[in-house]
Backbone as JSON Lines, residues from 0, in Angstrom:
{"i":0,"aa":"X","n":[22.9,7.23,-19.1],"ca":[22.43,7.59,-17.78],"c":[22.22,6.3,-16.97]}
{"i":1,"aa":"X","n":[22.72,6.27,-15.77],"ca":[22.62,5.12,-14.9],"c":[21.23,5.05,-14.29]}
{"i":2,"aa":"X","n":[20.64,3.85,-14.36],"ca":[19.35,3.65,-13.7],"c":[19.52,2.53,-12.68]}
{"i":3,"aa":"X","n":[19.07,2.78,-11.49],"ca":[19.13,1.81,-10.42],"c":[18.52,0.49,-10.88]}
{"i":4,"aa":"X","n":[19.22,-0.64,-10.72],"ca":[18.68,-1.94,-11.15],"c":[17.35,-2.28,-10.48]}
{"i":5,"aa":"X","n":[17.22,-1.91,-9.21],"ca":[15.96,-2.18,-8.51],"c":[14.81,-1.39,-9.14]}
{"i":6,"aa":"X","n":[15.07,-0.14,-9.51],"ca":[14.05,0.69,-10.16],"c":[13.65,0.08,-11.5]}
{"i":7,"aa":"X","n":[14.64,-0.42,-12.24],"ca":[14.34,-1.07,-13.52],"c":[13.47,-2.31,-13.31]}
{"i":8,"aa":"X","n":[13.8,-3.09,-12.28],"ca":[13.02,-4.28,-11.97],"c":[11.59,-3.91,-11.6]}
{"i":9,"aa":"X","n":[11.43,-2.9,-10.73],"ca":[10.09,-2.48,-10.31],"c":[9.25,-2.02,-11.5]}
{"i":10,"aa":"X","n":[9.88,-1.26,-12.39],"ca":[9.17,-0.79,-13.58],"c":[8.76,-1.97,-14.45]}
{"i":11,"aa":"X","n":[9.67,-2.89,-14.69],"ca":[9.38,-4.06,-15.52],"c":[8.31,-4.93,-14.9]}
{"i":12,"aa":"X","n":[8.37,-5.13,-13.59],"ca":[7.38,-6.0,-12.94],"c":[5.99,-5.37,-12.97]}
{"i":13,"aa":"X","n":[5.92,-4.06,-12.85],"ca":[4.63,-3.38,-12.9],"c":[4.0,-3.48,-14.28]}
{"i":14,"aa":"X","n":[4.82,-3.35,-15.3],"ca":[4.32,-3.39,-16.68],"c":[3.75,-4.77,-17.01]}
{"i":15,"aa":"X","n":[4.3,-5.83,-16.41],"ca":[3.86,-7.18,-16.73],"c":[2.77,-7.7,-15.8]}
{"i":16,"aa":"X","n":[2.33,-6.91,-14.86],"ca":[1.3,-7.35,-13.92],"c":[-0.08,-7.34,-14.56]}
{"i":17,"aa":"X","n":[-0.92,-8.28,-14.13],"ca":[-2.32,-8.28,-14.55],"c":[-3.06,-7.2,-13.75]}
{"i":18,"aa":"X","n":[-4.24,-6.8,-14.21],"ca":[-5.0,-5.81,-13.43],"c":[-5.27,-6.27,-11.99]}
{"i":19,"aa":"X","n":[-5.56,-7.55,-11.79],"ca":[-5.79,-8.04,-10.43],"c":[-4.52,-7.98,-9.59]}
{"i":20,"aa":"X","n":[-3.39,-8.29,-10.19],"ca":[-2.12,-8.21,-9.47],"c":[-1.81,-6.76,-9.08]}
{"i":21,"aa":"X","n":[-2.14,-5.84,-9.95],"ca":[-1.93,-4.41,-9.64],"c":[-2.84,-4.0,-8.48]}
{"i":22,"aa":"X","n":[-4.08,-4.42,-8.52],"ca":[-5.03,-4.11,-7.45],"c":[-4.54,-4.66,-6.12]}
{"i":23,"aa":"X","n":[-4.07,-5.9,-6.12],"ca":[-3.54,-6.52,-4.9],"c":[-2.32,-5.75,-4.4]}
{"i":24,"aa":"X","n":[-1.44,-5.36,-5.31],"ca":[-0.25,-4.59,-4.93],"c":[-0.64,-3.23,-4.35]}
{"i":25,"aa":"X","n":[-1.68,-2.61,-4.89],"ca":[-2.12,-1.31,-4.37],"c":[-2.68,-1.45,-2.96]}
{"i":26,"aa":"X","n":[-3.46,-2.5,-2.71],"ca":[-3.96,-2.73,-1.36],"c":[-2.79,-2.99,-0.41]}
{"i":27,"aa":"X","n":[-1.82,-3.76,-0.88],"ca":[-0.64,-4.03,-0.06],"c":[0.1,-2.74,0.29]}
{"i":28,"aa":"X","n":[0.23,-1.85,-0.68],"ca":[0.88,-0.55,-0.44],"c":[0.09,0.27,0.58]}
{"i":29,"aa":"X","n":[-1.23,0.21,0.5],"ca":[-2.07,0.92,1.48],"c":[-1.82,0.39,2.89]}
{"i":30,"aa":"X","n":[-1.71,-0.92,3.01],"ca":[-1.46,-1.55,4.32],"c":[-0.13,-1.06,4.87]}
{"i":31,"aa":"X","n":[0.91,-1.12,4.04],"ca":[2.24,-0.7,4.46],"c":[2.26,0.76,4.87]}
{"i":32,"aa":"X","n":[1.66,1.61,4.05],"ca":[1.68,3.05,4.33],"c":[0.82,3.42,5.54]}
{"i":33,"aa":"X","n":[-0.28,2.73,5.76],"ca":[-1.09,2.99,6.96],"c":[-0.3,2.66,8.22]}
{"i":34,"aa":"X","n":[0.39,1.52,8.19],"ca":[1.19,1.14,9.35],"c":[2.31,2.15,9.59]}
{"i":35,"aa":"X","n":[2.97,2.58,8.52],"ca":[4.03,3.57,8.66],"c":[3.47,4.88,9.19]}
{"i":36,"aa":"X","n":[2.33,5.31,8.64],"ca":[1.73,6.58,9.07],"c":[1.4,6.56,10.55]}
{"i":37,"aa":"X","n":[0.82,5.46,11.01],"ca":[0.47,5.36,12.43],"c":[1.72,5.38,13.31]}
{"i":38,"aa":"X","n":[2.74,4.67,12.87],"ca":[3.99,4.64,13.64],"c":[4.62,6.03,13.7]}
{"i":39,"aa":"X","n":[4.67,6.71,12.55],"ca":[5.22,8.07,12.54],"c":[4.4,8.99,13.44]}
{"i":40,"aa":"X","n":[3.09,8.85,13.36],"ca":[2.22,9.71,14.16],"c":[2.46,9.48,15.65]}
{"i":41,"aa":"X","n":[2.59,8.21,16.04],"ca":[2.85,7.91,17.45],"c":[4.17,8.48,17.93]}
{"i":42,"aa":"X","n":[5.12,8.63,17.02],"ca":[6.43,9.2,17.37],"c":[6.45,10.72,17.28]}
{"i":43,"aa":"X","n":[5.32,11.31,16.87],"ca":[5.27,12.76,16.72],"c":[5.88,13.25,15.43]}
{"i":44,"aa":"X","n":[6.13,12.37,14.49],"ca":[6.7,12.74,13.19],"c":[5.54,12.97,12.21]}
{"i":45,"aa":"X","n":[4.88,14.09,12.39],"ca":[3.64,14.36,11.68],"c":[3.84,14.6,10.18]}
{"i":46,"aa":"X","n":[4.95,15.15,9.79],"ca":[5.2,15.37,8.37],"c":[5.34,14.03,7.66]}
{"i":47,"aa":"X","n":[6.13,13.14,8.22],"ca":[6.29,11.81,7.61],"c":[4.97,11.04,7.63]}
{"i":48,"aa":"X","n":[4.23,11.18,8.71],"ca":[2.93,10.53,8.8],"c":[2.0,11.05,7.7]}
{"i":49,"aa":"X","n":[1.99,12.35,7.51],"ca":[1.15,12.96,6.47],"c":[1.55,12.49,5.07]}
{"i":50,"aa":"X","n":[2.84,12.31,4.84],"ca":[3.29,11.83,3.54],"c":[2.76,10.42,3.27]}
{"i":51,"aa":"X","n":[2.82,9.56,4.27],"ca":[2.29,8.2,4.1],"c":[0.78,8.23,3.91]}
{"i":52,"aa":"X","n":[0.12,9.05,4.67],"ca":[-1.34,9.16,4.54],"c":[-1.71,9.66,3.15]}
{"i":53,"aa":"X","n":[-0.97,10.63,2.65],"ca":[-1.24,11.15,1.3],"c":[-1.08,10.06,0.24]}
{"i":54,"aa":"X","n":[-0.09,9.19,0.43],"ca":[0.08,8.09,-0.52],"c":[-1.15,7.19,-0.54]}
{"i":55,"aa":"X","n":[-1.66,6.88,0.66],"ca":[-2.85,6.04,0.75],"c":[-4.04,6.77,0.13]}
{"i":56,"aa":"X","n":[-4.18,8.05,0.42],"ca":[-5.3,8.82,-0.14],"c":[-5.24,8.82,-1.67]}
{"i":57,"aa":"X","n":[-4.06,8.99,-2.23],"ca":[-3.93,8.98,-3.7],"c":[-4.33,7.63,-4.29]}
{"i":58,"aa":"X","n":[-3.9,6.56,-3.63],"ca":[-4.26,5.22,-4.11],"c":[-5.76,5.02,-4.03]}
{"i":59,"aa":"X","n":[-6.35,5.37,-2.9],"ca":[-7.8,5.22,-2.72],"c":[-8.56,6.05,-3.75]}
{"i":60,"aa":"X","n":[-8.1,7.26,-3.99],"ca":[-8.76,8.11,-5.0],"c":[-8.68,7.47,-6.38]}
{"i":61,"aa":"X","n":[-7.52,6.96,-6.75],"ca":[-7.36,6.33,-8.07],"c":[-8.23,5.08,-8.18]}
{"i":62,"aa":"X","n":[-8.28,4.3,-7.12],"ca":[-9.13,3.11,-7.13],"c":[-10.6,3.5,-7.31]}
{"i":63,"aa":"X","n":[-10.99,4.55,-6.63],"ca":[-12.39,5.01,-6.72],"c":[-12.71,5.52,-8.12]}
{"i":64,"aa":"X","n":[-11.8,6.3,-8.7],"ca":[-12.05,6.87,-10.02],"c":[-12.02,5.82,-11.12]}
{"i":65,"aa":"X","n":[-11.37,4.7,-10.87],"ca":[-11.25,3.64,-11.88],"c":[-12.46,2.71,-11.9]}
{"i":66,"aa":"X","n":[-13.36,2.86,-10.95],"ca":[-14.5,1.95,-10.87],"c":[-15.46,2.15,-12.04]}
{"i":67,"aa":"X","n":[-16.01,1.05,-12.52],"ca":[-17.06,1.07,-13.54],"c":[-18.39,1.0,-12.79]}
{"i":68,"aa":"X","n":[-19.08,2.1,-12.71],"ca":[-20.24,2.23,-11.83],"c":[-21.49,1.49,-12.3]}
{"i":69,"aa":"X","n":[-21.41,0.74,-13.37],"ca":[-22.59,-0.01,-13.79],"c":[-22.76,-1.31,-12.99]}
{"i":70,"aa":"X","n":[-21.82,-1.61,-12.11],"ca":[-21.88,-2.83,-11.31],"c":[-22.16,-2.5,-9.84]}
{"i":71,"aa":"X","n":[-22.94,-3.36,-9.19],"ca":[-23.22,-3.17,-7.76],"c":[-21.94,-3.2,-6.94]}
{"i":72,"aa":"X","n":[-21.04,-4.11,-7.28],"ca":[-19.77,-4.2,-6.56],"c":[-19.03,-2.87,-6.6]}
{"i":73,"aa":"X","n":[-19.05,-2.22,-7.74],"ca":[-18.36,-0.93,-7.88],"c":[-18.97,0.12,-6.97]}
{"i":74,"aa":"X","n":[-20.28,0.13,-6.88],"ca":[-20.93,1.1,-6.0],"c":[-20.57,0.82,-4.54]}
{"i":75,"aa":"X","n":[-20.51,-0.46,-4.17],"ca":[-20.14,-0.81,-2.79],"c":[-18.68,-0.43,-2.51]}
{"i":76,"aa":"X","n":[-17.8,-0.71,-3.46],"ca":[-16.4,-0.33,-3.29],"c":[-16.25,1.18,-3.21]}
{"i":77,"aa":"X","n":[-17.01,1.91,-4.03],"ca":[-16.95,3.38,-3.98],"c":[-17.29,3.87,-2.59]}
{"i":78,"aa":"X","n":[-18.33,3.31,-2.0],"ca":[-18.72,3.72,-0.65],"c":[-17.62,3.41,0.37]}
{"i":79,"aa":"X","n":[-16.98,2.25,0.22],"ca":[-15.86,1.91,1.1],"c":[-14.71,2.9,0.92]}
{"i":80,"aa":"X","n":[-14.37,3.19,-0.33],"ca":[-13.26,4.1,-0.6],"c":[-13.55,5.5,-0.04]}
{"i":81,"aa":"X","n":[-14.77,5.94,-0.14],"ca":[-15.14,7.24,0.44],"c":[-14.98,7.2,1.96]}
{"i":82,"aa":"X","n":[-15.42,6.11,2.56],"ca":[-15.25,5.94,4.01],"c":[-13.77,5.95,4.39]}
{"i":83,"aa":"X","n":[-12.94,5.23,3.63],"ca":[-11.5,5.19,3.91],"c":[-10.91,6.59,3.81]}
{"i":84,"aa":"X","n":[-11.27,7.3,2.79],"ca":[-10.74,8.66,2.56],"c":[-11.13,9.58,3.71]}
{"i":85,"aa":"X","n":[-12.39,9.51,4.11],"ca":[-12.88,10.34,5.22],"c":[-12.16,9.98,6.52]}
{"i":86,"aa":"X","n":[-11.97,8.69,6.74],"ca":[-11.27,8.24,7.94],"c":[-9.84,8.77,7.96]}
{"i":87,"aa":"X","n":[-9.17,8.73,6.82],"ca":[-7.8,9.23,6.74],"c":[-7.72,10.73,7.0]}
{"i":88,"aa":"X","n":[-8.65,11.47,6.46],"ca":[-8.67,12.93,6.68],"c":[-8.92,13.23,8.15]}
{"i":89,"aa":"X","n":[-9.89,12.55,8.74],"ca":[-10.19,12.77,10.16],"c":[-9.01,12.36,11.04]}
{"i":90,"aa":"X","n":[-8.38,11.23,10.71],"ca":[-7.24,10.76,11.5],"c":[-6.09,11.76,11.44]}
{"i":91,"aa":"X","n":[-5.87,12.34,10.28],"ca":[-4.81,13.33,10.14],"c":[-5.13,14.56,10.98]}
{"i":92,"aa":"X","n":[-6.35,15.04,10.87],"ca":[-6.76,16.24,11.6],"c":[-6.67,16.03,13.11]}
{"i":93,"aa":"X","n":[-7.08,14.82,13.57],"ca":[-7.14,14.54,15.0],"c":[-5.88,13.87,15.54]}
{"i":94,"aa":"X","n":[-4.9,13.64,14.64],"ca":[-3.67,12.94,15.03],"c":[-4.01,11.63,15.74]}
{"i":95,"aa":"X","n":[-4.85,10.84,15.07],"ca":[-5.4,9.6,15.64],"c":[-4.82,8.38,14.92]}
{"i":96,"aa":"X","n":[-3.75,7.84,15.46],"ca":[-3.11,6.69,14.81],"c":[-4.0,5.45,14.86]}
{"i":97,"aa":"X","n":[-4.82,5.33,15.87],"ca":[-5.71,4.17,15.98],"c":[-6.7,4.14,14.81]}
{"i":98,"aa":"X","n":[-7.16,5.29,14.38],"ca":[-8.09,5.36,13.24],"c":[-7.41,4.9,11.96]}
{"i":99,"aa":"X","n":[-6.13,5.22,11.83],"ca":[-5.39,4.78,10.64],"c":[-5.23,3.27,10.68]}
{"i":100,"aa":"X","n":[-4.85,2.75,11.84],"ca":[-4.67,1.3,11.98],"c":[-5.98,0.54,11.83]}
{"i":101,"aa":"X","n":[-7.09,1.2,12.12],"ca":[-8.41,0.6,11.94],"c":[-8.63,0.19,10.47]}
{"i":102,"aa":"X","n":[-8.02,0.93,9.55],"ca":[-8.2,0.65,8.13],"c":[-7.39,-0.55,7.64]}
{"i":103,"aa":"X","n":[-6.34,-0.9,8.36],"ca":[-5.45,-1.98,7.91],"c":[-6.21,-3.29,7.66]}
{"i":104,"aa":"X","n":[-7.04,-3.78,8.62],"ca":[-7.77,-5.02,8.35],"c":[-8.74,-4.91,7.17]}
{"i":105,"aa":"X","n":[-9.24,-3.71,6.93],"ca":[-10.11,-3.5,5.78],"c":[-9.34,-3.73,4.48]}
{"i":106,"aa":"X","n":[-8.17,-3.11,4.38],"ca":[-7.35,-3.29,3.19],"c":[-6.88,-4.75,3.07]}
{"i":107,"aa":"X","n":[-6.57,-5.37,4.21],"ca":[-6.14,-6.78,4.19],"c":[-7.27,-7.67,3.69]}
{"i":108,"aa":"X","n":[-8.49,-7.38,4.11],"ca":[-9.64,-8.17,3.66],"c":[-9.86,-8.04,2.16]}
{"i":109,"aa":"X","n":[-9.77,-6.81,1.66],"ca":[-9.92,-6.6,0.22],"c":[-8.8,-7.3,-0.55]}
{"i":110,"aa":"X","n":[-7.59,-7.16,-0.05],"ca":[-6.45,-7.8,-0.7],"c":[-6.66,-9.31,-0.77]}
{"i":111,"aa":"X","n":[-7.05,-9.9,0.36],"ca":[-7.28,-11.35,0.42],"c":[-8.39,-11.78,-0.54]}
{"i":112,"aa":"X","n":[-9.45,-11.01,-0.59],"ca":[-10.57,-11.34,-1.48],"c":[-10.13,-11.34,-2.94]}
{"i":113,"aa":"X","n":[-9.38,-10.32,-3.33],"ca":[-8.93,-10.24,-4.71],"c":[-7.84,-11.26,-5.01]}
{"i":114,"aa":"X","n":[-7.07,-11.69,-4.0],"ca":[-6.11,-12.76,-4.2],"c":[-6.84,-14.07,-4.51]}
{"i":115,"aa":"X","n":[-7.95,-14.3,-3.81],"ca":[-8.76,-15.51,-4.07],"c":[-9.33,-15.47,-5.48]}
{"i":116,"aa":"X","n":[-9.81,-14.29,-5.87],"ca":[-10.37,-14.15,-7.22],"c":[-9.27,-14.39,-8.24]}
{"i":117,"aa":"X","n":[-8.11,-13.83,-8.0],"ca":[-6.98,-13.98,-8.92],"c":[-6.58,-15.45,-9.07]}
{"i":118,"aa":"X","n":[-6.65,-16.2,-7.99],"ca":[-6.29,-17.63,-8.02],"c":[-7.31,-18.43,-8.83]}
{"i":119,"aa":"X","n":[-8.55,-17.96,-8.86],"ca":[-9.59,-18.67,-9.61],"c":[-9.54,-18.36,-11.11]}
{"i":120,"aa":"X","n":[-8.97,-17.22,-11.45],"ca":[-8.96,-16.79,-12.86],"c":[-7.87,-17.5,-13.62]}
């Protein structure tokens, strides 16, 4: 069976990533999908926008469920993730692309913070 070389590469690169690299990649995916969702929404392509928003929601949910709640940082991140999820749901309901774009700097900040941590480790 033929497998796309790019798909093989993506699978291999994911398997070899550290947990911090995976976290950074997930934040990056959230940034990309939020931008796409807002663009689709502005064009009136609500189905495509919803698909991108759902991808972000799934990532945020997985990040939230993976937290170890014995740490203060985890509780703070949980609260952020709940806020992000609520914002995404409200933005979808209200067709508010600005609310989706509002989350981009948040994800960028988290990504940057974890990149700094990754560089120190």
